[in-house]
N, C-alpha and C positions, 0 to 999 in steps of 0.2 A: 583907727577903728579896726584895721586888719590885724594889728598887733594884739589888740584885746581879744579878737576872735581866735587868733592863734593860741594865745595863752589859755583861753577858755577850752579850746579843743584839746590842748595838751593836758590840762588838768582833768578833763573828762576821761581821756584815754588812760591817764595815770590812775585815776580812781577806779576805772573799770578793771585794769590789770590787778590792782591791789585787792579788789573785791573777789576776782576769780581766784587769786592765790590764797586769800583768806578762806574762801569756801573749800578749796582743795585741801588746805591744811586741816580744817575742821573735819572733813571726811576721813582723812588718814588718821587723825588723832582721836576720832570718835571711840574706837575700841578701847584705847588707853584711858580716855576720860571715863568711860563706863566702868572699867576695871577699878580705877581709883575711887569712883563713887560707891561701887558695890562693896569694896573692901571696908567701908566704914558704916555699912548698914546692918541692922539686925534682921533676923529671919522674917519678921512681920513686915518690915519695910521692903524686903526683896520681893516677896510674893504678893504684894498689893497690885490691884488692877491699874493704878496710875503709875506713870513713870516719872520719878523725881530724881534728878541728879544730886541734889543736896539731901543727905540723910536726915530724916526726921528725928532719929535717935542715933547719936554718935557712938559707934561701936568699934572705932579704930583700935583702941587699946585691947579690947577683948579679942577681936579677930586676929590681930597680930600676935597676941599671946598664944592663941590656939595654934596658929601656923608654926610658931617657933617650938611649941611643946609637943605637938602631935607628930612632927616629922623632924628628923635630924637635918635641919636646914643648913647648919654649918658644914656637915659632911657632903650634902648635895652641892653646895657652892664650891667646896674644895675639889670635889671630883670634876666639876665643870671646868675649874681653872686649870687643873692638872692635865686633863684630856685636851682642852683647847690649846694650852701652851705647848704640849708635846707635839701635837699635830702641826701647829704653826711653825715650830722650829724645824721639824723635818721637811715640811713643805718648802720653806724658804731655802734651806740648805741644799735641797735637790733642784728646785726650780731655777734658781739664779745661775748656776753653772750650765744647766741645759739650755736656758734661754740665751745666755751669753755665747755659747758655742754656735747656736743656730743663727744668731744675729751678726756675729763679728768674725767667725772662723769660716774659712772656705774649704769645704769638702763636698764630695759628690752626694752624700746622703742628706745634705742639709734640707733641700726642698722636700724630699720624701718624709723627713722627720716633722717638718711643719705640717704636712698633710696629715700625718698620723696624730699630731696634737689636735688639729681641727676635728678629726674624726673622734678622738677621745672625748671631746666636749659633748658629743652626741650620746654617749653611753651613760645611762643613769645608774645609780647605786643599786636600784631594784633589780637590774639585769644580772648583777654579780653577787647578789646577797646570798642565794642558795649555795653556790659552790664555796663561797667564803665561809659560810656557817659550817658546812660539812668539814672543811679543812681545819677550822679552829676546834671543832668538836673532836676530831680524830687526834689532834695534837694536844688536847686537854687545855686549850687556851681560852675557853669561855669563862665568863665572870672574872675578867682581868682587864687591866689597863691596856695590855697588848692587843686584845681583841677590839677594844674601842679605838685605838690609835692606828694600828698597822694598816688597815685598808685605805686610809686617807693620807698616808705619808707622801704619795706622789699626786700632785694636783696639776692636771693638764690646764686648768683655768689659770693657775699661777704661772705656769710656763708661758702660756699665751700672753698674759698680762705683762710679764717682764720682757718677753720678746718684743712687744710693741714699744716698750719704754727704751730698751737698749738700742733699738734701731735709731732713736733720736739722738743718741750720744755720738758726737763727731768721731769719725774714724781717725782723724789726725791725733786725737787725744790718746787713742789706743796705740797708734804707731809710735808716738813719742815715748810712751811707757815701755814699749818693746825695745826701742833704741837705748833706753836707760838701763837695759839688762833685766827687766822684770820678766818673770815667768808668767804664763797665762793665769795660774792660780794667784800670783801676786797682783796681777792687774785686776782680777776680780775682787780681791780683798782690799786693795789700796786705792783703786781708781773707780771701779764700777759700783761697788756697794756704797761708798760714801755719797755718790751722786744718785743713788737709787732709793733713798729713804722715803721720798713721796710715794713711789710705787709700792714699796714694802708696807708703808702705813695703810695705803688703800687696800692692798691685798689682805693685810691683817684684819681689817674691819670685815671684809667679806668672809674670811675664813672663820673668825671667832663667832660672828653672828650665825653663820650656817651651822657650825658644830655645837654651839651652845644651845641652839634651838632644836637640834636634831633629836627626834624621837624614834624614827623608824629603825635605825641600826642598833641603838642601845636596847630597844625593846626585844630584839632578836637574840642578842648575845649575852644579855645580863638578866639574871634572875635573883641575884644576891643584892639586897639593898645597900650593902657596903660599897658597891661600885656603881650605884645609880647616879646618872647625870641629872641635872635640874629638871628637864621635861619629864623624864621617867619617874623621878621622885614625886612630881605633881600627880602623876597617874596613880602611884601607890597611895598618896595622900587622899586623893578623891575616892578611890575605890575601897580602901581598907579602913580608913580612919574617919574621914570627914562626912561621908554620906552625902546628904543634901545641904551641908553647911557651906553655901556658896560664898558667904562673907569671909570665912577663914581661908577658903580656897583662893579667892581673889587676892587676899592679903599675901598668901604664899607666892602667888604669881607675880605680884608687885615686887616682892623682895628679890625674886629671881631675875626680873627684867631690869631693875634699877642699875645693876652693874653695866649692862649693855648700853643703856642710855647715857650713863656717865662717861664711858669710854668713847662713845661716838661724839659726844659734845666736846670732849677734850681733844680729840683727833680730827675734828671736822675740817679744819683748815688744810691740814696735810692730806686728808682724804680727797677733798675736792681738787687740790693741786695734783695729786697723783693720778686721778682719773683724767684730768685735763691733759696732762703731759703724755700719758700713754696713748692718747688719741691724736697726737700731733703728726705722727708719721706712720703710714701703713707699711 
C-alpha cells in the first residue's frame, strides 16, 4: 500500500513539474507563436476584435512575397552574417589568450586584471556610444563594417567566461606541455583551444544572438541601407515601405529570426555543456 502511495505521489510530482515547465515554455514561446500566426494573416484578420491564432484566410505566400520584394532581405542577412562572424572571430582571438594568461600564468597584475574584467562587465555600450560615434565620424568610418565591428572586438564577458573554463583545466596538463617544449602560444593553440570548444560554442551563441539582434549601435552609425543589419533593416521596412502591413512585417521578422533558432537548435548540446563546465570552478 505504501509503495502504491509512493508511486502515486511520484507521478503527481512529475506531472506538476511537467505542467510548470510546459506553462513556462508557452509563456516564453508566446511572442514567437503570435509572430508565426500574424505572418499568415490578412489585414482584415489582424485588425479584428477577436484574437485567433489560426488565420481565417491564409496569406503566408503573399506576406512572404512582400517581405522579400520590398526589402533586400538577402543583403540584410548577409550583413548580419558578416558582422556577427567578424565580431565573433576577433572576440575569440582576443579573449582566449587574455583568459589563459589570467588563469594559468603567474604575474603580479593577474588579480588586478581580473578585477578590471569584472568592472568591465558593468559598463554598457550606451555609456561609450557618444565618444565612439564622434571618433568614427572624425575618421570617416561611419556607414561601414568597421564601425559595426570595431567597438565589440574586445568582449569582457568572453574573457570572463573563458577564464572560468580555463581554471577547470588541470595545471598538470599545462606543465606537461611546457616540459615537451611548447611555447605559451603553442599551448593555447594545441592544448587549450581543442579542449575549449564547449566554452567557445556557448560564447558564440551569446555573441551571435546579441549582435544579430542589436539595433541600438547600428541605428547610430549606419544611415546607408547597404550596411543595414537585420534589425535595422526591419526598421526601414516598417517605416518606409510597409506602413501598417503587419503581416508582411511579421513575415520579414520570421525570416530574420529563423537562422538564430536553427543555429541554437544545432548547437544546443554544446551550449549546455559549455555553460555547465564554465561553472565548475570559480
